[in-house]
Biopython code that builds the backbone (N, CA, C, O; Angstrom):
import numpy as np
from Bio.PDB.StructureBuilder import StructureBuilder

atoms = [
    (1, "MET", "N", (80.547, 120.085, 93.572)),
    (1, "MET", "CA", (81.767, 120.543, 92.914)),
    (1, "MET", "C", (81.553, 120.333, 91.362)),
    (1, "MET", "O", (81.180, 119.247, 90.917)),
    (2, "GLU", "N", (81.795, 121.371, 90.607)),
    (2, "GLU", "CA", (81.659, 121.378, 89.194)),
    (2, "GLU", "C", (83.044, 121.042, 88.586)),
    (2, "GLU", "O", (84.057, 120.927, 89.276)),
    (3, "GLU", "N", (83.009, 120.896, 87.272)),
    (3, "GLU", "CA", (84.255, 120.661, 86.534)),
    (3, "GLU", "C", (84.964, 121.986, 86.317)),
    (3, "GLU", "O", (84.365, 123.056, 86.421)),
    (4, "CYS", "N", (86.239, 121.894, 86.016)),
    (4, "CYS", "CA", (87.001, 123.096, 85.652)),
    (4, "CYS", "C", (86.483, 123.618, 84.337)),
    (4, "CYS", "O", (86.250, 122.847, 83.406)),
    (5, "GLU", "N", (86.306, 124.880, 84.253)),
    (5, "GLU", "CA", (85.734, 125.502, 83.018)),
    (5, "GLU", "C", (86.469, 126.799, 82.671)),
    (5, "GLU", "O", (87.061, 127.450, 83.532)),
    (6, "LEU", "N", (86.411, 127.154, 81.378)),
    (6, "LEU", "CA", (86.977, 128.420, 80.979)),
    (6, "LEU", "C", (86.175, 129.584, 81.499)),
    (6, "LEU", "O", (84.956, 129.480, 81.632)),
    (7, "CYS", "N", (86.818, 130.675, 81.792)),
    (7, "CYS", "CA", (86.134, 131.859, 82.293)),
    (7, "CYS", "C", (85.379, 132.533, 81.092)),
    (7, "CYS", "O", (85.729, 132.350, 79.926)),
    (8, "PRO", "N", (84.344, 133.307, 81.448)),
    (8, "PRO", "CA", (83.606, 134.010, 80.407)),
    (8, "PRO", "C", (84.565, 134.933, 79.571)),
    (8, "PRO", "O", (85.619, 135.363, 80.039)),
    (9, "LEU", "N", (84.144, 135.192, 78.360)),
    (9, "LEU", "CA", (84.998, 136.077, 77.471)),
    (9, "LEU", "C", (85.326, 137.414, 78.032)),
    (9, "LEU", "O", (86.472, 137.846, 77.914)),
    (10, "LYS", "N", (84.400, 138.100, 78.635)),
    (10, "LYS", "CA", (84.648, 139.456, 79.144)),
    (10, "LYS", "C", (84.772, 139.497, 80.648)),
    (10, "LYS", "O", (84.226, 140.393, 81.290)),
    (11, "TRP", "N", (85.511, 138.503, 81.245)),
    (11, "TRP", "CA", (85.659, 138.447, 82.681)),
    (11, "TRP", "C", (86.468, 139.595, 83.261)),
    (11, "TRP", "O", (86.246, 139.966, 84.414)),
    (12, "LYS", "N", (87.400, 140.173, 82.508)),
    (12, "LYS", "CA", (88.192, 141.263, 82.987)),
    (12, "LYS", "C", (87.321, 142.512, 83.195)),
    (12, "LYS", "O", (87.453, 143.202, 84.206)),
    (13, "GLN", "N", (86.430, 142.798, 82.231)),
    (13, "GLN", "CA", (85.532, 143.935, 82.416)),
    (13, "GLN", "C", (84.570, 143.670, 83.573)),
    (13, "GLN", "O", (84.270, 144.594, 84.330)),
    (14, "LEU", "N", (84.101, 142.500, 83.729)),
    (14, "LEU", "CA", (83.177, 142.146, 84.791)),
    (14, "LEU", "C", (83.885, 142.236, 86.149)),
    (14, "LEU", "O", (83.273, 142.636, 87.140)),
    (15, "LEU", "N", (85.190, 141.861, 86.198)),
    (15, "LEU", "CA", (85.946, 141.978, 87.417)),
    (15, "LEU", "C", (86.076, 143.475, 87.812)),
    (15, "LEU", "O", (85.931, 143.840, 88.979)),
    (16, "ASP", "N", (86.354, 144.320, 86.800)),
    (16, "ASP", "CA", (86.498, 145.766, 87.066)),
    (16, "ASP", "C", (85.194, 146.371, 87.624)),
    (16, "ASP", "O", (85.228, 147.241, 88.493)),
    (17, "LYS", "N", (84.040, 145.891, 87.106)),
    (17, "LYS", "CA", (82.724, 146.382, 87.545)),
    (17, "LYS", "C", (82.357, 145.895, 88.908)),
    (17, "LYS", "O", (81.433, 146.430, 89.523)),
    (18, "ASP", "N", (83.059, 144.877, 89.418)),
    (18, "ASP", "CA", (82.783, 144.264, 90.712)),
    (18, "ASP", "C", (81.316, 143.753, 90.725)),
    (18, "ASP", "O", (80.529, 144.068, 91.618)),
    (19, "ASP", "N", (80.996, 142.952, 89.688)),
    (19, "ASP", "CA", (79.625, 142.475, 89.462)),
    (19, "ASP", "C", (79.515, 141.022, 89.806)),
    (19, "ASP", "O", (78.812, 140.286, 89.114)),
    (20, "GLU", "N", (80.228, 140.539, 90.926)),
    (20, "GLU", "CA", (80.162, 139.159, 91.253)),
    (20, "GLU", "C", (78.945, 138.798, 92.048)),
    (20, "GLU", "O", (78.587, 139.465, 93.019)),
    (21, "LYS", "N", (78.316, 137.733, 91.622)),
    (21, "LYS", "CA", (77.130, 137.176, 92.360)),
    (21, "LYS", "C", (77.579, 136.170, 93.372)),
    (21, "LYS", "O", (76.987, 136.035, 94.443)),
    (22, "ILE", "N", (78.632, 135.459, 93.032)),
    (22, "ILE", "CA", (79.158, 134.395, 93.904)),
    (22, "ILE", "C", (80.620, 134.757, 94.224)),
    (22, "ILE", "O", (81.343, 135.211, 93.337)),
    (23, "LYS", "N", (81.045, 134.573, 95.421)),
    (23, "LYS", "CA", (82.424, 134.917, 95.814)),
    (23, "LYS", "C", (83.499, 134.336, 94.859)),
    (23, "LYS", "O", (83.502, 133.135, 94.585)),
    (24, "GLY", "N", (84.353, 135.147, 94.387)),
    (24, "GLY", "CA", (85.492, 134.704, 93.476)),
    (24, "GLY", "C", (85.075, 134.431, 92.087)),
    (24, "GLY", "O", (85.856, 133.851, 91.333)),
    (25, "GLU", "N", (83.856, 134.818, 91.671)),
    (25, "GLU", "CA", (83.339, 134.415, 90.344)),
    (25, "GLU", "C", (84.229, 134.848, 89.254)),
    (25, "GLU", "O", (84.486, 134.059, 88.345)),
    (26, "PHE", "N", (84.740, 136.087, 89.272)),
    (26, "PHE", "CA", (85.625, 136.572, 88.214)),
    (26, "PHE", "C", (87.076, 136.746, 88.777)),
    (26, "PHE", "O", (88.026, 136.743, 87.993)),
    (27, "GLU", "N", (87.244, 136.885, 90.005)),
    (27, "GLU", "CA", (88.547, 137.035, 90.619)),
    (27, "GLU", "C", (89.412, 135.738, 90.412)),
    (27, "GLU", "O", (90.627, 135.780, 90.223)),
    (28, "SER", "N", (88.691, 134.614, 90.465)),
    (28, "SER", "CA", (89.359, 133.329, 90.286)),
    (28, "SER", "C", (89.965, 133.136, 88.922)),
    (28, "SER", "O", (90.809, 132.261, 88.730)),
    (29, "CYS", "N", (89.534, 133.961, 87.952)),
    (29, "CYS", "CA", (90.027, 133.882, 86.568)),
    (29, "CYS", "C", (91.415, 134.513, 86.360)),
    (29, "CYS", "O", (92.069, 134.239, 85.354)),
    (30, "THR", "N", (91.847, 135.314, 87.259)),
    (30, "THR", "CA", (93.086, 136.067, 87.078)),
    (30, "THR", "C", (94.343, 135.177, 86.952)),
    (30, "THR", "O", (95.263, 135.533, 86.216)),
    (31, "LYS", "N", (94.396, 134.085, 87.618)),
    (31, "LYS", "CA", (95.608, 133.242, 87.639)),
    (31, "LYS", "C", (95.741, 132.417, 86.408)),
    (31, "LYS", "O", (96.794, 132.494, 85.776)),
    (32, "TYR", "N", (94.786, 131.636, 86.001)),
    (32, "TYR", "CA", (94.938, 130.689, 84.880)),
    (32, "TYR", "C", (93.877, 130.941, 83.783)),
    (32, "TYR", "O", (93.997, 130.332, 82.721)),
    (33, "GLY", "N", (92.884, 131.766, 83.959)),
    (33, "GLY", "CA", (91.818, 131.917, 83.009)),
    (33, "GLY", "C", (90.787, 130.838, 83.038)),
    (33, "GLY", "O", (89.970, 130.733, 82.123)),
    (34, "ARG", "N", (90.806, 130.004, 84.102)),
    (34, "ARG", "CA", (89.895, 128.918, 84.279)),
    (34, "ARG", "C", (89.443, 128.878, 85.734)),
    (34, "ARG", "O", (90.169, 129.295, 86.637)),
    (35, "ARG", "N", (88.261, 128.380, 85.940)),
    (35, "ARG", "CA", (87.691, 128.383, 87.314)),
    (35, "ARG", "C", (86.892, 127.137, 87.542)),
    (35, "ARG", "O", (86.478, 126.464, 86.598)),
    (36, "GLN", "N", (86.660, 126.806, 88.893)),
    (36, "GLN", "CA", (85.887, 125.703, 89.295)),
    (36, "GLN", "C", (85.009, 126.115, 90.438)),
    (36, "GLN", "O", (85.442, 126.766, 91.389)),
    (37, "GLU", "N", (83.730, 125.709, 90.319)),
    (37, "GLU", "CA", (82.761, 126.101, 91.326)),
    (37, "GLU", "C", (82.700, 125.019, 92.415)),
    (37, "GLU", "O", (82.639, 123.825, 92.124)),
    (38, "PHE", "N", (82.718, 125.472, 93.672)),
    (38, "PHE", "CA", (82.644, 124.662, 94.793)),
    (38, "PHE", "C", (81.404, 124.988, 95.638)),
    (38, "PHE", "O", (81.067, 126.158, 95.822)),
    (39, "GLU", "N", (80.726, 123.949, 96.151)),
    (39, "GLU", "CA", (79.592, 124.203, 97.028)),
    (39, "GLU", "C", (79.859, 123.526, 98.342)),
    (39, "GLU", "O", (80.140, 122.331, 98.427)),
    (40, "CYS", "N", (79.754, 124.383, 99.404)),
    (40, "CYS", "CA", (79.979, 123.907, 100.768)),
    (40, "CYS", "C", (78.644, 123.997, 101.483)),
    (40, "CYS", "O", (77.952, 125.013, 101.404)),
    (41, "THR", "N", (78.282, 122.915, 102.190)),
    (41, "THR", "CA", (77.121, 122.907, 102.979)),
    (41, "THR", "C", (77.492, 122.929, 104.452)),
    (41, "THR", "O", (78.236, 122.086, 104.953)),
    (42, "VAL", "N", (76.943, 123.928, 105.117)),
    (42, "VAL", "CA", (77.259, 124.124, 106.550)),
    (42, "VAL", "C", (76.011, 123.811, 107.382)),
    (42, "VAL", "O", (74.922, 124.303, 107.085)),
    (43, "LEU", "N", (76.178, 122.991, 108.423)),
    (43, "LEU", "CA", (75.068, 122.667, 109.309)),
    (43, "LEU", "C", (75.331, 123.322, 110.621)),
    (43, "LEU", "O", (76.362, 123.076, 111.246)),
    (44, "PHE", "N", (74.403, 124.168, 111.061)),
    (44, "PHE", "CA", (74.628, 124.818, 112.364)),
    (44, "PHE", "C", (73.302, 124.920, 113.133)),
    (44, "PHE", "O", (72.224, 124.789, 112.554)),
    (45, "GLN", "N", (73.403, 125.154, 114.439)),
    (45, "GLN", "CA", (72.253, 125.221, 115.259)),
    (45, "GLN", "C", (72.062, 126.683, 115.769)),
    (45, "GLN", "O", (72.990, 127.329, 116.256)),
    (46, "GLU", "N", (70.839, 127.140, 115.626)),
    (46, "GLU", "CA", (70.574, 128.541, 116.026)),
    (46, "GLU", "C", (70.428, 128.581, 117.568)),
    (46, "GLU", "O", (70.016, 127.592, 118.173)),
    (47, "ASN", "N", (70.757, 129.688, 118.177)),
    (47, "ASN", "CA", (70.787, 129.806, 119.610)),
    (47, "ASN", "C", (69.398, 129.663, 120.255)),
    (47, "ASN", "O", (69.240, 128.971, 121.261)),
    (48, "ASP", "N", (68.387, 130.334, 119.656)),
    (48, "ASP", "CA", (67.047, 130.324, 120.310)),
    (48, "ASP", "C", (66.260, 129.079, 120.122)),
    (48, "ASP", "O", (65.282, 128.867, 120.839)),
    (49, "THR", "N", (66.636, 128.226, 119.183)),
    (49, "THR", "CA", (65.909, 126.955, 118.953)),
    (49, "THR", "C", (66.901, 125.765, 118.910)),
    (49, "THR", "O", (68.104, 125.930, 118.708)),
    (50, "SER", "N", (66.350, 124.614, 119.103)),
    (50, "SER", "CA", (67.210, 123.437, 119.052)),
    (50, "SER", "C", (67.245, 122.865, 117.552)),
    (50, "SER", "O", (67.773, 121.787, 117.278)),
    (51, "GLU", "N", (66.666, 123.647, 116.671)),
    (51, "GLU", "CA", (66.618, 123.219, 115.278)),
    (51, "GLU", "C", (67.917, 123.457, 114.548)),
    (51, "GLU", "O", (68.525, 124.520, 114.676)),
    (52, "LYS", "N", (68.342, 122.477, 113.787)),
    (52, "LYS", "CA", (69.577, 122.578, 113.045)),
    (52, "LYS", "C", (69.242, 123.092, 111.630)),
    (52, "LYS", "O", (68.270, 122.638, 111.026)),
    (53, "VAL", "N", (69.994, 123.979, 111.131)),
    (53, "VAL", "CA", (69.782, 124.608, 109.802)),
    (53, "VAL", "C", (71.017, 124.347, 108.925)),
    (53, "VAL", "O", (72.160, 124.530, 109.345)),
    (54, "ALA", "N", (70.725, 123.897, 107.647)),
    (54, "ALA", "CA", (71.837, 123.685, 106.667)),
    (54, "ALA", "C", (71.781, 124.814, 105.662)),
    (54, "ALA", "O", (70.728, 125.110, 105.098)),
    (55, "LYS", "N", (72.912, 125.435, 105.443)),
    (55, "LYS", "CA", (72.993, 126.482, 104.388)),
    (55, "LYS", "C", (74.146, 126.091, 103.408)),
    (55, "LYS", "O", (75.185, 125.555, 103.794)),
    (56, "SER", "N", (73.885, 126.393, 102.155)),
    (56, "SER", "CA", (74.909, 126.108, 101.098)),
    (56, "SER", "C", (75.596, 127.429, 100.738)),
    (56, "SER", "O", (74.989, 128.496, 100.643)),
    (57, "LYS", "N", (76.877, 127.274, 100.551)),
    (57, "LYS", "CA", (77.719, 128.388, 100.168)),
    (57, "LYS", "C", (78.408, 128.065, 98.824)),
    (57, "LYS", "O", (79.033, 127.009, 98.724)),
    (58, "HIS", "N", (78.328, 128.887, 97.832)),
    (58, "HIS", "CA", (79.013, 128.650, 96.556)),
    (58, "HIS", "C", (80.249, 129.575, 96.478)),
    (58, "HIS", "O", (80.246, 130.713, 96.946)),
    (59, "GLU", "N", (81.257, 129.032, 95.883)),
    (59, "GLU", "CA", (82.516, 129.791, 95.757)),
    (59, "GLU", "C", (83.287, 129.277, 94.565)),
    (59, "GLU", "O", (83.282, 128.079, 94.285)),
    (60, "TYR", "N", (83.962, 130.191, 93.849)),
    (60, "TYR", "CA", (84.792, 129.814, 92.736)),
    (60, "TYR", "C", (86.280, 129.855, 93.130)),
    (60, "TYR", "O", (86.715, 130.736, 93.871)),
    (61, "LYS", "N", (87.012, 128.924, 92.637)),
    (61, "LYS", "CA", (88.457, 128.880, 92.834)),
    (61, "LYS", "C", (89.163, 128.605, 91.524)),
    (61, "LYS", "O", (88.607, 127.940, 90.650)),
    (62, "PRO", "N", (90.383, 129.107, 91.372)),
    (62, "PRO", "CA", (91.107, 128.842, 90.073)),
    (62, "PRO", "C", (91.441, 127.353, 89.917)),
    (62, "PRO", "O", (91.629, 126.629, 90.894)),
    (63, "CYS", "N", (91.504, 126.937, 88.678)),
    (63, "CYS", "CA", (92.023, 125.576, 88.344)),
    (63, "CYS", "C", (92.889, 125.637, 87.126)),
    (63, "CYS", "O", (92.788, 126.594, 86.358)),
    (64, "ARG", "N", (93.725, 124.676, 86.912)),
    (64, "ARG", "CA", (94.733, 124.766, 85.822)),
    (64, "ARG", "C", (94.233, 124.215, 84.475)),
    (64, "ARG", "O", (94.464, 124.829, 83.433)),
    (65, "PHE", "N", (93.555, 123.068, 84.497)),
    (65, "PHE", "CA", (93.227, 122.406, 83.212)),
    (65, "PHE", "C", (91.737, 122.021, 83.179)),
    (65, "PHE", "O", (91.177, 121.534, 84.161)),
    (66, "THR", "N", (91.119, 122.261, 82.007)),
    (66, "THR", "CA", (89.767, 121.762, 81.766)),
    (66, "THR", "C", (89.876, 120.304, 81.249)),
    (66, "THR", "O", (90.963, 119.826, 80.926)),
    (67, "ASP", "N", (88.743, 119.637, 81.185)),
    (67, "ASP", "CA", (88.776, 118.272, 80.616)),
    (67, "ASP", "C", (89.283, 118.246, 79.166)),
    (67, "ASP", "O", (89.999, 117.325, 78.772)),
    (68, "SER", "N", (88.921, 119.225, 78.406)),
    (68, "SER", "CA", (89.357, 119.293, 76.998)),
    (68, "SER", "C", (90.878, 119.533, 76.946)),
    (68, "SER", "O", (91.565, 118.993, 76.079)),
    (69, "ASP", "N", (91.390, 120.339, 77.873)),
    (69, "ASP", "CA", (92.877, 120.530, 77.942)),
    (69, "ASP", "C", (93.610, 119.238, 78.181)),
    (69, "ASP", "O", (94.617, 118.946, 77.535)),
    (70, "GLU", "N", (93.099, 118.469, 79.112)),
    (70, "GLU", "CA", (93.690, 117.144, 79.473)),
    (70, "GLU", "C", (93.595, 116.131, 78.304)),
    (70, "GLU", "O", (94.507, 115.333, 78.088)),
    (71, "ALA", "N", (92.494, 116.181, 77.572)),
    (71, "ALA", "CA", (92.323, 115.300, 76.410)),
    (71, "ALA", "C", (93.293, 115.686, 75.309)),
    (71, "ALA", "O", (93.876, 114.818, 74.660)),
    (72, "PHE", "N", (93.468, 116.974, 75.097)),
    (72, "PHE", "CA", (94.415, 117.458, 74.032)),
    (72, "PHE", "C", (95.878, 117.054, 74.404)),
    (72, "PHE", "O", (96.653, 116.618, 73.553)),
    (73, "ARG", "N", (96.201, 117.212, 75.649)),
    (73, "ARG", "CA", (97.581, 116.799, 76.130)),
    (73, "ARG", "C", (97.807, 115.326, 75.978)),
    (73, "ARG", "O", (98.909, 114.898, 75.635)),
    (74, "MET", "N", (96.749, 114.510, 76.234)),
    (74, "MET", "CA", (96.878, 113.078, 76.097)),
    (74, "MET", "C", (97.070, 112.711, 74.572)),
    (74, "MET", "O", (97.856, 111.827, 74.231)),
    (75, "LEU", "N", (96.349, 113.401, 73.716)),
    (75, "LEU", "CA", (96.505, 113.195, 72.256)),
    (75, "LEU", "C", (97.897, 113.563, 71.816)),
    (75, "LEU", "O", (98.497, 112.857, 71.005)),
    (76, "GLN", "N", (98.431, 114.668, 72.340)),
    (76, "GLN", "CA", (99.834, 115.046, 72.015)),
    (76, "GLN", "C", (100.812, 113.979, 72.447)),
    (76, "GLN", "O", (101.731, 113.633, 71.706)),
    (77, "MET", "N", (100.623, 113.471, 73.614)),
    (77, "MET", "CA", (101.541, 112.438, 74.135)),
    (77, "MET", "C", (101.502, 111.165, 73.292)),
    (77, "MET", "O", (102.536, 110.556, 73.017)),
    (78, "GLN", "N", (100.275, 110.769, 72.882)),
    (78, "GLN", "CA", (100.107, 109.608, 72.084)),
    (78, "GLN", "C", (100.810, 109.799, 70.691)),
    (78, "GLN", "O", (101.441, 108.880, 70.167)),
    (79, "LEU", "N", (100.673, 111.005, 70.136)),
    (79, "LEU", "CA", (101.399, 111.217, 68.854)),
    (79, "LEU", "C", (102.829, 111.229, 69.029)),
    (79, "LEU", "O", (103.519, 110.760, 68.124)),
    (80, "ILE", "N", (103.400, 111.722, 70.113)),
    (80, "ILE", "CA", (104.828, 111.709, 70.386)),
    (80, "ILE", "C", (105.294, 110.226, 70.491)),
    (80, "ILE", "O", (106.307, 109.843, 69.906)),
    (81, "CYS", "N", (104.542, 109.424, 71.235)),
    (81, "CYS", "CA", (104.919, 108.028, 71.375)),
    (81, "CYS", "C", (104.851, 107.282, 70.004)),
    (81, "CYS", "O", (105.690, 106.428, 69.717)),
    (82, "LEU", "N", (103.845, 107.622, 69.178)),
    (82, "LEU", "CA", (103.723, 107.032, 67.847)),
    (82, "LEU", "C", (104.946, 107.462, 66.973)),
    (82, "LEU", "O", (105.527, 106.632, 66.274)),
    (83, "MET", "N", (105.298, 108.675, 67.020)),
    (83, "MET", "CA", (106.480, 109.163, 66.241)),
    (83, "MET", "C", (107.747, 108.512, 66.690)),
    (83, "MET", "O", (108.562, 108.119, 65.855)),
    (84, "VAL", "N", (107.955, 108.378, 68.018)),
    (84, "VAL", "CA", (109.153, 107.672, 68.519)),
    (84, "VAL", "C", (109.144, 106.233, 68.103)),
    (84, "VAL", "O", (110.182, 105.711, 67.694)),
    (85, "GLY", "N", (107.982, 105.546, 68.191)),
    (85, "GLY", "CA", (107.856, 104.171, 67.822)),
    (85, "GLY", "C", (108.118, 103.967, 66.335)),
    (85, "GLY", "O", (108.750, 102.973, 65.978)),
    (86, "LEU", "N", (107.678, 104.836, 65.464)),
    (86, "LEU", "CA", (107.905, 104.736, 64.030)),
    (86, "LEU", "C", (109.356, 105.071, 63.713)),
    (86, "LEU", "O", (109.929, 104.490, 62.791)),
    (87, "TRP", "N", (109.949, 105.970, 64.436)),
    (87, "TRP", "CA", (111.337, 106.393, 64.111)),
    (87, "TRP", "C", (112.316, 105.308, 64.524)),
    (87, "TRP", "O", (113.342, 105.164, 63.859)),
    (88, "SER", "N", (112.070, 104.531, 65.580)),
    (88, "SER", "CA", (113.010, 103.516, 66.011)),
    (88, "SER", "C", (112.924, 102.218, 65.318)),
    (88, "SER", "O", (113.688, 101.302, 65.625)),
]
sb = StructureBuilder()
sb.init_structure("model")
sb.init_model(0)
sb.init_chain("A")
sb.init_seg("    ")
for serial, (resi, resn, name, xyz) in enumerate(atoms, 1):
    if name == "N":
        sb.init_residue(resn, " ", resi, " ")
    sb.init_atom(name, np.array(xyz, "f"), 0.0, 1.0, " ", f" {name:<3s}", serial, name[0])
structure = sb.get_structure()
């Protein structure tokens, strides 16, 4: 699992072209303009052999805040607390 990240600058044009390499790569950008990559590993057994095979699947899903968004909101809250403390 990757961190939440901003979508590429031209994601709307790429979504229209349907040029996704990974499921939801640009479609996940429509809700918040941010996305997060998930990797799922599936272990299964093939019918003709008793050998178990693991396959990885990558998928993007929307997310609300990047790490820099959260740091900025924390700084805003600290400034508000400072202003309230100085005012009282």
